[in-house]
PDB file of N, CA, C and O in Angstrom:
ATOM      1  N   MET A   1     -14.150 -56.202  -2.333  1.00  0.00           N
ATOM      2  CA  MET A   1     -13.478 -56.676  -1.154  1.00  0.00           C
ATOM      3  C   MET A   1     -14.038 -55.935   0.068  1.00  0.00           C
ATOM      4  O   MET A   1     -14.101 -54.706   0.095  1.00  0.00           O
ATOM      5  N   ILE A   2     -14.426 -56.685   1.036  1.00  0.00           N
ATOM      6  CA  ILE A   2     -15.035 -56.109   2.227  1.00  0.00           C
ATOM      7  C   ILE A   2     -14.007 -56.135   3.355  1.00  0.00           C
ATOM      8  O   ILE A   2     -13.437 -57.181   3.666  1.00  0.00           O
ATOM      9  N   LEU A   3     -13.780 -54.987   3.955  1.00  0.00           N
ATOM     10  CA  LEU A   3     -12.860 -54.884   5.088  1.00  0.00           C
ATOM     11  C   LEU A   3     -13.672 -54.748   6.365  1.00  0.00           C
ATOM     12  O   LEU A   3     -14.490 -53.837   6.495  1.00  0.00           O
ATOM     13  N   SER A   4     -13.448 -55.638   7.288  1.00  0.00           N
ATOM     14  CA  SER A   4     -14.166 -55.603   8.548  1.00  0.00           C
ATOM     15  C   SER A   4     -13.321 -54.841   9.567  1.00  0.00           C
ATOM     16  O   SER A   4     -12.218 -55.256   9.924  1.00  0.00           O
ATOM     17  N   VAL A   5     -13.864 -53.726  10.020  1.00  0.00           N
ATOM     18  CA  VAL A   5     -13.152 -52.901  10.995  1.00  0.00           C
ATOM     19  C   VAL A   5     -13.033 -53.645  12.322  1.00  0.00           C
ATOM     20  O   VAL A   5     -12.000 -53.563  12.986  1.00  0.00           O
ATOM     21  N   ARG A   6     -14.061 -54.357  12.706  1.00  0.00           N
ATOM     22  CA  ARG A   6     -14.057 -55.090  13.968  1.00  0.00           C
ATOM     23  C   ARG A   6     -12.926 -56.130  13.985  1.00  0.00           C
ATOM     24  O   ARG A   6     -12.250 -56.295  15.000  1.00  0.00           O
ATOM     25  N   LYS A   7     -12.727 -56.820  12.876  1.00  0.00           N
ATOM     26  CA  LYS A   7     -11.679 -57.836  12.793  1.00  0.00           C
ATOM     27  C   LYS A   7     -10.287 -57.192  12.893  1.00  0.00           C
ATOM     28  O   LYS A   7      -9.403 -57.732  13.557  1.00  0.00           O
ATOM     29  N   TRP A   8     -10.092 -56.041  12.235  1.00  0.00           N
ATOM     30  CA  TRP A   8      -8.805 -55.362  12.291  1.00  0.00           C
ATOM     31  C   TRP A   8      -8.526 -54.794  13.681  1.00  0.00           C
ATOM     32  O   TRP A   8      -7.376 -54.781  14.121  1.00  0.00           O
ATOM     33  N   VAL A   9      -9.552 -54.328  14.372  1.00  0.00           N
ATOM     34  CA  VAL A   9      -9.383 -53.837  15.741  1.00  0.00           C
ATOM     35  C   VAL A   9      -8.983 -54.984  16.661  1.00  0.00           C
ATOM     36  O   VAL A   9      -8.117 -54.809  17.518  1.00  0.00           O
ATOM     37  N   GLN A  10      -9.594 -56.152  16.499  1.00  0.00           N
ATOM     38  CA  GLN A  10      -9.218 -57.317  17.303  1.00  0.00           C
ATOM     39  C   GLN A  10      -7.770 -57.722  17.041  1.00  0.00           C
ATOM     40  O   GLN A  10      -7.027 -58.041  17.968  1.00  0.00           O
ATOM     41  N   ARG A  11      -7.383 -57.706  15.778  1.00  0.00           N
ATOM     42  CA  ARG A  11      -5.999 -58.045  15.444  1.00  0.00           C
ATOM     43  C   ARG A  11      -5.022 -57.036  16.044  1.00  0.00           C
ATOM     44  O   ARG A  11      -3.969 -57.412  16.558  1.00  0.00           O
ATOM     45  N   PHE A  12      -5.375 -55.762  15.976  1.00  0.00           N
ATOM     46  CA  PHE A  12      -4.516 -54.734  16.540  1.00  0.00           C
ATOM     47  C   PHE A  12      -4.407 -54.880  18.058  1.00  0.00           C
ATOM     48  O   PHE A  12      -3.319 -54.724  18.614  1.00  0.00           O
ATOM     49  N   LYS A  13      -5.514 -55.175  18.730  1.00  0.00           N
ATOM     50  CA  LYS A  13      -5.491 -55.406  20.180  1.00  0.00           C
ATOM     51  C   LYS A  13      -4.589 -56.594  20.517  1.00  0.00           C
ATOM     52  O   LYS A  13      -3.810 -56.543  21.469  1.00  0.00           O
ATOM     53  N   PHE A  14      -4.703 -57.660  19.729  1.00  0.00           N
ATOM     54  CA  PHE A  14      -3.871 -58.834  19.962  1.00  0.00           C
ATOM     55  C   PHE A  14      -2.397 -58.486  19.783  1.00  0.00           C
ATOM     56  O   PHE A  14      -1.565 -58.888  20.595  1.00  0.00           O
ATOM     57  N   LEU A  15      -2.069 -57.749  18.739  1.00  0.00           N
ATOM     58  CA  LEU A  15      -0.686 -57.377  18.472  1.00  0.00           C
ATOM     59  C   LEU A  15      -0.129 -56.500  19.590  1.00  0.00           C
ATOM     60  O   LEU A  15       0.999 -56.710  20.036  1.00  0.00           O
ATOM     61  N   VAL A  16      -0.904 -55.525  20.043  1.00  0.00           N
ATOM     62  CA  VAL A  16      -0.459 -54.648  21.131  1.00  0.00           C
ATOM     63  C   VAL A  16      -0.270 -55.451  22.416  1.00  0.00           C
ATOM     64  O   VAL A  16       0.719 -55.262  23.125  1.00  0.00           O
ATOM     65  N   THR A  17      -1.202 -56.337  22.718  1.00  0.00           N
ATOM     66  CA  THR A  17      -1.084 -57.185  23.913  1.00  0.00           C
ATOM     67  C   THR A  17       0.145 -58.085  23.820  1.00  0.00           C
ATOM     68  O   THR A  17       0.869 -58.255  24.801  1.00  0.00           O
ATOM     69  N   PHE A  18       0.377 -58.651  22.662  1.00  0.00           N
ATOM     70  CA  PHE A  18       1.534 -59.519  22.465  1.00  0.00           C
ATOM     71  C   PHE A  18       2.836 -58.751  22.671  1.00  0.00           C
ATOM     72  O   PHE A  18       3.747 -59.246  23.336  1.00  0.00           O
ATOM     73  N   VAL A  19       2.933 -57.549  22.110  1.00  0.00           N
ATOM     74  CA  VAL A  19       4.148 -56.744  22.252  1.00  0.00           C
ATOM     75  C   VAL A  19       4.370 -56.348  23.708  1.00  0.00           C
ATOM     76  O   VAL A  19       5.499 -56.405  24.197  1.00  0.00           O
ATOM     77  N   ILE A  20       3.317 -55.950  24.402  1.00  0.00           N
ATOM     78  CA  ILE A  20       3.446 -55.552  25.806  1.00  0.00           C
ATOM     79  C   ILE A  20       3.882 -56.741  26.664  1.00  0.00           C
ATOM     80  O   ILE A  20       4.778 -56.607  27.498  1.00  0.00           O
ATOM     81  N   LEU A  21       3.258 -57.898  26.467  1.00  0.00           N
ATOM     82  CA  LEU A  21       3.632 -59.075  27.266  1.00  0.00           C
ATOM     83  C   LEU A  21       5.055 -59.544  26.948  1.00  0.00           C
ATOM     84  O   LEU A  21       5.771 -60.006  27.836  1.00  0.00           O
ATOM     85  N   THR A  22       5.458 -59.426  25.691  1.00  0.00           N
ATOM     86  CA  THR A  22       6.826 -59.787  25.329  1.00  0.00           C
ATOM     87  C   THR A  22       7.821 -58.864  26.004  1.00  0.00           C
ATOM     88  O   THR A  22       8.845 -59.325  26.508  1.00  0.00           O
ATOM     89  N   TYR A  23       7.542 -57.575  26.022  1.00  0.00           N
ATOM     90  CA  TYR A  23       8.421 -56.615  26.678  1.00  0.00           C
ATOM     91  C   TYR A  23       8.483 -56.860  28.190  1.00  0.00           C
ATOM     92  O   TYR A  23       9.556 -56.778  28.788  1.00  0.00           O
ATOM     93  N   LEU A  24       7.348 -57.158  28.800  1.00  0.00           N
ATOM     94  CA  LEU A  24       7.339 -57.467  30.236  1.00  0.00           C
ATOM     95  C   LEU A  24       8.141 -58.732  30.541  1.00  0.00           C
ATOM     96  O   LEU A  24       8.834 -58.797  31.556  1.00  0.00           O
ATOM     97  N   MET A  25       8.050 -59.727  29.674  1.00  0.00           N
ATOM     98  CA  MET A  25       8.838 -60.950  29.860  1.00  0.00           C
ATOM     99  C   MET A  25      10.329 -60.649  29.748  1.00  0.00           C
ATOM    100  O   MET A  25      11.133 -61.189  30.507  1.00  0.00           O
ATOM    101  N   TYR A  26      10.695 -59.789  28.805  1.00  0.00           N
ATOM    102  CA  TYR A  26      12.091 -59.377  28.659  1.00  0.00           C
ATOM    103  C   TYR A  26      12.588 -58.683  29.924  1.00  0.00           C
ATOM    104  O   TYR A  26      13.685 -58.974  30.402  1.00  0.00           O
ATOM    105  N   LEU A  27      11.788 -57.766  30.469  1.00  0.00           N
ATOM    106  CA  LEU A  27      12.177 -57.076  31.699  1.00  0.00           C
ATOM    107  C   LEU A  27      12.291 -58.047  32.869  1.00  0.00           C
ATOM    108  O   LEU A  27      13.208 -57.929  33.682  1.00  0.00           O
ATOM    109  N   LEU A  28      11.382 -58.992  32.962  1.00  0.00           N
ATOM    110  CA  LEU A  28      11.437 -59.984  34.033  1.00  0.00           C
ATOM    111  C   LEU A  28      12.710 -60.814  33.941  1.00  0.00           C
ATOM    112  O   LEU A  28      13.370 -61.055  34.952  1.00  0.00           O
ATOM    113  N   LEU A  29      13.057 -61.252  32.739  1.00  0.00           N
ATOM    114  CA  LEU A  29      14.282 -62.030  32.566  1.00  0.00           C
ATOM    115  C   LEU A  29      15.525 -61.196  32.862  1.00  0.00           C
ATOM    116  O   LEU A  29      16.505 -61.723  33.390  1.00  0.00           O
ATOM    117  N   ALA A  30      15.503 -59.920  32.536  1.00  0.00           N
ATOM    118  CA  ALA A  30      16.638 -59.045  32.850  1.00  0.00           C
ATOM    119  C   ALA A  30      16.802 -58.898  34.359  1.00  0.00           C
ATOM    120  O   ALA A  30      17.926 -58.907  34.860  1.00  0.00           O
ATOM    121  N   VAL A  31      15.702 -58.764  35.083  1.00  0.00           N
ATOM    122  CA  VAL A  31      15.762 -58.656  36.547  1.00  0.00           C
ATOM    123  C   VAL A  31      16.284 -59.960  37.147  1.00  0.00           C
ATOM    124  O   VAL A  31      17.119 -59.929  38.052  1.00  0.00           O
ATOM    125  N   ILE A  32      15.813 -61.087  36.666  1.00  0.00           N
ATOM    126  CA  ILE A  32      16.268 -62.379  37.178  1.00  0.00           C
ATOM    127  C   ILE A  32      17.752 -62.572  36.888  1.00  0.00           C
ATOM    128  O   ILE A  32      18.483 -63.098  37.726  1.00  0.00           O
ATOM    129  N   THR A  33      18.200 -62.151  35.710  1.00  0.00           N
ATOM    130  CA  THR A  33      19.614 -62.274  35.367  1.00  0.00           C
ATOM    131  C   THR A  33      20.475 -61.433  36.305  1.00  0.00           C
ATOM    132  O   THR A  33      21.519 -61.894  36.767  1.00  0.00           O
ATOM    133  N   GLU A  34      20.051 -60.213  36.588  1.00  0.00           N
ATOM    134  CA  GLU A  34      20.797 -59.361  37.523  1.00  0.00           C
ATOM    135  C   GLU A  34      20.815 -59.964  38.926  1.00  0.00           C
ATOM    136  O   GLU A  34      21.812 -59.848  39.638  1.00  0.00           O
ATOM    137  N   TRP A  35      19.735 -60.596  39.319  1.00  0.00           N
ATOM    138  CA  TRP A  35      19.641 -61.172  40.654  1.00  0.00           C
ATOM    139  C   TRP A  35      20.544 -62.402  40.795  1.00  0.00           C
ATOM    140  O   TRP A  35      21.112 -62.637  41.861  1.00  0.00           O
ATOM    141  N   ILE A  36      20.675 -63.185  39.719  1.00  0.00           N
ATOM    142  CA  ILE A  36      21.439 -64.424  39.766  1.00  0.00           C
ATOM    143  C   ILE A  36      22.951 -64.179  39.689  1.00  0.00           C
ATOM    144  O   ILE A  36      23.724 -64.876  40.347  1.00  0.00           O
ATOM    145  N   GLN A  37      23.369 -63.208  38.903  1.00  0.00           N
ATOM    146  CA  GLN A  37      24.803 -62.991  38.695  1.00  0.00           C
ATOM    147  C   GLN A  37      25.482 -62.564  39.983  1.00  0.00           C
ATOM    148  O   GLN A  37      24.901 -61.830  40.783  1.00  0.00           O
ATOM    149  N   PRO A  38      26.723 -63.025  40.188  1.00  0.00           N
ATOM    150  CA  PRO A  38      27.464 -62.586  41.369  1.00  0.00           C
ATOM    151  C   PRO A  38      27.803 -61.101  41.280  1.00  0.00           C
ATOM    152  O   PRO A  38      27.833 -60.527  40.191  1.00  0.00           O
ATOM    153  N   MET A  39      28.053 -60.494  42.412  1.00  0.00           N
ATOM    154  CA  MET A  39      28.304 -59.057  42.447  1.00  0.00           C
ATOM    155  C   MET A  39      29.574 -58.682  41.675  1.00  0.00           C
ATOM    156  O   MET A  39      29.524 -57.859  40.761  1.00  0.00           O
ATOM    157  N   ASP A  40      30.689 -59.273  42.033  1.00  0.00           N
ATOM    158  CA  ASP A  40      31.960 -58.947  41.386  1.00  0.00           C
ATOM    159  C   ASP A  40      32.534 -60.218  40.794  1.00  0.00           C
ATOM    160  O   ASP A  40      33.086 -61.050  41.514  1.00  0.00           O
ATOM    161  N   ARG A  41      32.406 -60.368  39.490  1.00  0.00           N
ATOM    162  CA  ARG A  41      32.828 -61.609  38.845  1.00  0.00           C
ATOM    163  C   ARG A  41      34.343 -61.770  38.816  1.00  0.00           C
ATOM    164  O   ARG A  41      34.837 -62.893  38.714  1.00  0.00           O
ATOM    165  N   TYR A  42      35.089 -60.675  38.902  1.00  0.00           N
ATOM    166  CA  TYR A  42      36.531 -60.739  38.697  1.00  0.00           C
ATOM    167  C   TYR A  42      37.327 -60.508  39.986  1.00  0.00           C
ATOM    168  O   TYR A  42      38.497 -60.129  39.934  1.00  0.00           O
ATOM    169  N   ARG A  43      36.702 -60.732  41.123  1.00  0.00           N
ATOM    170  CA  ARG A  43      37.415 -60.544  42.389  1.00  0.00           C
ATOM    171  C   ARG A  43      38.340 -61.729  42.649  1.00  0.00           C
ATOM    172  O   ARG A  43      38.238 -62.767  41.994  1.00  0.00           O
ATOM    173  N   GLU A  44      39.233 -61.562  43.604  1.00  0.00           N
ATOM    174  CA  GLU A  44      40.120 -62.651  44.003  1.00  0.00           C
ATOM    175  C   GLU A  44      39.292 -63.743  44.671  1.00  0.00           C
ATOM    176  O   GLU A  44      38.459 -63.444  45.527  1.00  0.00           O
ATOM    177  N   PRO A  45      39.504 -64.991  44.301  1.00  0.00           N
ATOM    178  CA  PRO A  45      38.736 -66.064  44.927  1.00  0.00           C
ATOM    179  C   PRO A  45      39.166 -66.271  46.374  1.00  0.00           C
ATOM    180  O   PRO A  45      40.311 -66.011  46.744  1.00  0.00           O
ATOM    181  N   GLY A  46      38.226 -66.744  47.178  1.00  0.00           N
ATOM    182  CA  GLY A  46      38.525 -66.983  48.577  1.00  0.00           C
ATOM    183  C   GLY A  46      38.700 -68.468  48.858  1.00  0.00           C
ATOM    184  O   GLY A  46      38.383 -69.309  48.018  1.00  0.00           O
ATOM    185  N   GLY A  47      39.204 -68.783  50.041  1.00  0.00           N
ATOM    186  CA  GLY A  47      39.377 -70.179  50.423  1.00  0.00           C
ATOM    187  C   GLY A  47      40.542 -70.822  49.699  1.00  0.00           C
ATOM    188  O   GLY A  47      41.601 -70.212  49.554  1.00  0.00           O
ATOM    189  N   ARG A  48      40.349 -72.057  49.243  1.00  0.00           N
ATOM    190  CA  ARG A  48      41.421 -72.789  48.577  1.00  0.00           C
ATOM    191  C   ARG A  48      41.386 -72.623  47.065  1.00  0.00           C
ATOM    192  O   ARG A  48      42.145 -73.283  46.355  1.00  0.00           O
ATOM    193  N   ALA A  49      40.522 -71.756  46.566  1.00  0.00           N
ATOM    194  CA  ALA A  49      40.428 -71.539  45.128  1.00  0.00           C
ATOM    195  C   ALA A  49      41.660 -70.800  44.615  1.00  0.00           C
ATOM    196  O   ALA A  49      42.292 -70.033  45.342  1.00  0.00           O
ATOM    197  N   VAL A  50      41.981 -71.043  43.365  1.00  0.00           N
ATOM    198  CA  VAL A  50      43.146 -70.422  42.744  1.00  0.00           C
ATOM    199  C   VAL A  50      42.687 -69.672  41.504  1.00  0.00           C
ATOM    200  O   VAL A  50      41.925 -70.200  40.695  1.00  0.00           O
ATOM    201  N   LYS A  51      43.152 -68.448  41.362  1.00  0.00           N
ATOM    202  CA  LYS A  51      42.844 -67.675  40.167  1.00  0.00           C
ATOM    203  C   LYS A  51      43.898 -68.014  39.115  1.00  0.00           C
ATOM    204  O   LYS A  51      45.095 -67.862  39.359  1.00  0.00           O
ATOM    205  N   VAL A  52      43.453 -68.471  37.954  1.00  0.00           N
ATOM    206  CA  VAL A  52      44.398 -68.976  36.956  1.00  0.00           C
ATOM    207  C   VAL A  52      44.779 -67.944  35.912  1.00  0.00           C
ATOM    208  O   VAL A  52      45.710 -68.179  35.142  1.00  0.00           O
ATOM    209  N   PHE A  53      44.108 -66.832  35.855  1.00  0.00           N
ATOM    210  CA  PHE A  53      44.409 -65.824  34.851  1.00  0.00           C
ATOM    211  C   PHE A  53      45.402 -64.830  35.423  1.00  0.00           C
ATOM    212  O   PHE A  53      45.195 -64.298  36.514  1.00  0.00           O
ATOM    213  N   HIS A  54      46.468 -64.581  34.699  1.00  0.00           N
ATOM    214  CA  HIS A  54      47.475 -63.610  35.110  1.00  0.00           C
ATOM    215  C   HIS A  54      47.444 -62.446  34.126  1.00  0.00           C
ATOM    216  O   HIS A  54      47.924 -62.579  33.001  1.00  0.00           O
ATOM    217  N   PRO A  55      46.890 -61.315  34.532  1.00  0.00           N
ATOM    218  CA  PRO A  55      46.852 -60.184  33.602  1.00  0.00           C
ATOM    219  C   PRO A  55      48.251 -59.627  33.386  1.00  0.00           C
ATOM    220  O   PRO A  55      49.104 -59.706  34.269  1.00  0.00           O
ATOM    221  N   GLY A  56      48.469 -59.084  32.251  1.00  0.00           N
ATOM    222  CA  GLY A  56      49.760 -58.468  31.970  1.00  0.00           C
ATOM    223  C   GLY A  56      50.166 -58.694  30.535  1.00  0.00           C
ATOM    224  O   GLY A  56      49.369 -59.118  29.698  1.00  0.00           O
ATOM    225  N   ASP A  57      51.411 -58.404  30.273  1.00  0.00           N
ATOM    226  CA  ASP A  57      51.957 -58.523  28.928  1.00  0.00           C
ATOM    227  C   ASP A  57      52.242 -59.986  28.610  1.00  0.00           C
ATOM    228  O   ASP A  57      52.920 -60.656  29.389  1.00  0.00           O
ATOM    229  N   PRO A  58      51.739 -60.504  27.477  1.00  0.00           N
ATOM    230  CA  PRO A  58      52.016 -61.902  27.140  1.00  0.00           C
ATOM    231  C   PRO A  58      53.490 -62.155  26.838  1.00  0.00           C
ATOM    232  O   PRO A  58      53.934 -63.303  26.866  1.00  0.00           O
ATOM    233  N   ALA A  59      54.246 -61.115  26.553  1.00  0.00           N
ATOM    234  CA  ALA A  59      55.668 -61.304  26.271  1.00  0.00           C
ATOM    235  C   ALA A  59      56.443 -61.665  27.534  1.00  0.00           C
ATOM    236  O   ALA A  59      57.528 -62.239  27.443  1.00  0.00           O
ATOM    237  N   THR A  60      55.904 -61.340  28.715  1.00  0.00           N
ATOM    238  CA  THR A  60      56.604 -61.662  29.956  1.00  0.00           C
ATOM    239  C   THR A  60      56.480 -63.132  30.318  1.00  0.00           C
ATOM    240  O   THR A  60      57.267 -63.636  31.119  1.00  0.00           O
ATOM    241  N   HIS A  61      55.508 -63.829  29.745  1.00  0.00           N
ATOM    242  CA  HIS A  61      55.348 -65.251  30.012  1.00  0.00           C
ATOM    243  C   HIS A  61      56.212 -66.037  29.021  1.00  0.00           C
ATOM    244  O   HIS A  61      56.183 -65.756  27.823  1.00  0.00           O
ATOM    245  N   PRO A  62      56.965 -67.000  29.497  1.00  0.00           N
ATOM    246  CA  PRO A  62      57.856 -67.722  28.586  1.00  0.00           C
ATOM    247  C   PRO A  62      57.112 -68.639  27.612  1.00  0.00           C
ATOM    248  O   PRO A  62      57.633 -68.943  26.539  1.00  0.00           O
ATOM    249  N   ASP A  63      55.917 -69.079  27.965  1.00  0.00           N
ATOM    250  CA  ASP A  63      55.184 -69.997  27.097  1.00  0.00           C
ATOM    251  C   ASP A  63      54.604 -69.245  25.911  1.00  0.00           C
ATOM    252  O   ASP A  63      54.030 -68.165  26.056  1.00  0.00           O
ATOM    253  N   GLY A  64      54.764 -69.830  24.757  1.00  0.00           N
ATOM    254  CA  GLY A  64      54.179 -69.243  23.559  1.00  0.00           C
ATOM    255  C   GLY A  64      52.811 -69.835  23.311  1.00  0.00           C
ATOM    256  O   GLY A  64      52.316 -70.642  24.098  1.00  0.00           O
ATOM    257  N   MET A  65      52.215 -69.434  22.229  1.00  0.00           N
ATOM    258  CA  MET A  65      50.884 -69.907  21.893  1.00  0.00           C
ATOM    259  C   MET A  65      50.903 -71.399  21.573  1.00  0.00           C
ATOM    260  O   MET A  65      49.968 -72.116  21.931  1.00  0.00           O
ATOM    261  N   ILE A  66      51.942 -71.871  20.912  1.00  0.00           N
ATOM    262  CA  ILE A  66      52.042 -73.289  20.572  1.00  0.00           C
ATOM    263  C   ILE A  66      52.152 -74.136  21.839  1.00  0.00           C
ATOM    264  O   ILE A  66      51.534 -75.197  21.934  1.00  0.00           O
ATOM    265  N   ASP A  67      52.939 -73.667  22.811  1.00  0.00           N
ATOM    266  CA  ASP A  67      53.063 -74.412  24.065  1.00  0.00           C
ATOM    267  C   ASP A  67      51.745 -74.441  24.832  1.00  0.00           C
ATOM    268  O   ASP A  67      51.385 -75.461  25.419  1.00  0.00           O
ATOM    269  N   ARG A  68      51.045 -73.345  24.824  1.00  0.00           N
ATOM    270  CA  ARG A  68      49.741 -73.326  25.503  1.00  0.00           C
ATOM    271  C   ARG A  68      48.764 -74.270  24.820  1.00  0.00           C
ATOM    272  O   ARG A  68      48.025 -74.990  25.490  1.00  0.00           O
ATOM    273  N   LEU A  69      48.755 -74.271  23.497  1.00  0.00           N
ATOM    274  CA  LEU A  69      47.872 -75.161  22.766  1.00  0.00           C
ATOM    275  C   LEU A  69      48.236 -76.617  23.014  1.00  0.00           C
ATOM    276  O   LEU A  69      47.354 -77.461  23.174  1.00  0.00           O
ATOM    277  N   ARG A  70      49.523 -76.915  23.045  1.00  0.00           N
ATOM    278  CA  ARG A  70      49.981 -78.276  23.324  1.00  0.00           C
ATOM    279  C   ARG A  70      49.536 -78.716  24.724  1.00  0.00           C
ATOM    280  O   ARG A  70      49.091 -79.849  24.910  1.00  0.00           O
ATOM    281  N   MET A  71      49.660 -77.813  25.708  1.00  0.00           N
ATOM    282  CA  MET A  71      49.248 -78.146  27.068  1.00  0.00           C
ATOM    283  C   MET A  71      47.730 -78.335  27.132  1.00  0.00           C
ATOM    284  O   MET A  71      47.235 -79.200  27.854  1.00  0.00           O
ATOM    285  N   PHE A  72      47.002 -77.523  26.375  1.00  0.00           N
ATOM    286  CA  PHE A  72      45.538 -77.644  26.334  1.00  0.00           C
ATOM    287  C   PHE A  72      45.136 -79.025  25.838  1.00  0.00           C
ATOM    288  O   PHE A  72      44.278 -79.678  26.433  1.00  0.00           O
ATOM    289  N   TYR A  73      45.753 -79.470  24.751  1.00  0.00           N
ATOM    290  CA  TYR A  73      45.413 -80.802  24.219  1.00  0.00           C
ATOM    291  C   TYR A  73      45.965 -81.920  25.102  1.00  0.00           C
ATOM    292  O   TYR A  73      45.368 -82.994  25.175  1.00  0.00           O
ATOM    293  N   TRP A  74      47.084 -81.691  25.766  1.00  0.00           N
ATOM    294  CA  TRP A  74      47.676 -82.717  26.624  1.00  0.00           C
ATOM    295  C   TRP A  74      46.773 -83.014  27.816  1.00  0.00           C
ATOM    296  O   TRP A  74      46.549 -84.174  28.163  1.00  0.00           O
ATOM    297  N   TYR A  75      46.248 -81.937  28.449  1.00  0.00           N
ATOM    298  CA  TYR A  75      45.382 -82.131  29.595  1.00  0.00           C
ATOM    299  C   TYR A  75      43.936 -82.418  29.205  1.00  0.00           C
ATOM    300  O   TYR A  75      43.148 -82.834  30.055  1.00  0.00           O
ATOM    301  N   GLY A  76      43.575 -82.212  27.969  1.00  0.00           N
ATOM    302  CA  GLY A  76      42.241 -82.532  27.493  1.00  0.00           C
ATOM    303  C   GLY A  76      41.153 -81.644  28.032  1.00  0.00           C
ATOM    304  O   GLY A  76      40.036 -82.098  28.283  1.00  0.00           O
ATOM    305  N   GLN A  77      41.467 -80.405  28.209  1.00  0.00           N
ATOM    306  CA  GLN A  77      40.455 -79.490  28.731  1.00  0.00           C
ATOM    307  C   GLN A  77      39.919 -78.734  27.594  1.00  0.00           C
ATOM    308  O   GLN A  77      39.042 -77.889  27.773  1.00  0.00           O
TER     309      GLN A  77
END
């Protein structure tokens, strides 16, 4: 069996280049993701928007899980 050093060096160069370019693509996508996302996702909405999530204890809300599920299917959301 003959092993060609030149062929293995080419394969190694290709593998290293592939890994480096893949890592650079990952970093580029991470930068784009940070640029696209809003600054504070959980701030109070402005204008006529309404925030529908009420943080707190679920026991303080009179609706149970069955009522919420029924309303979900009723409105078709």
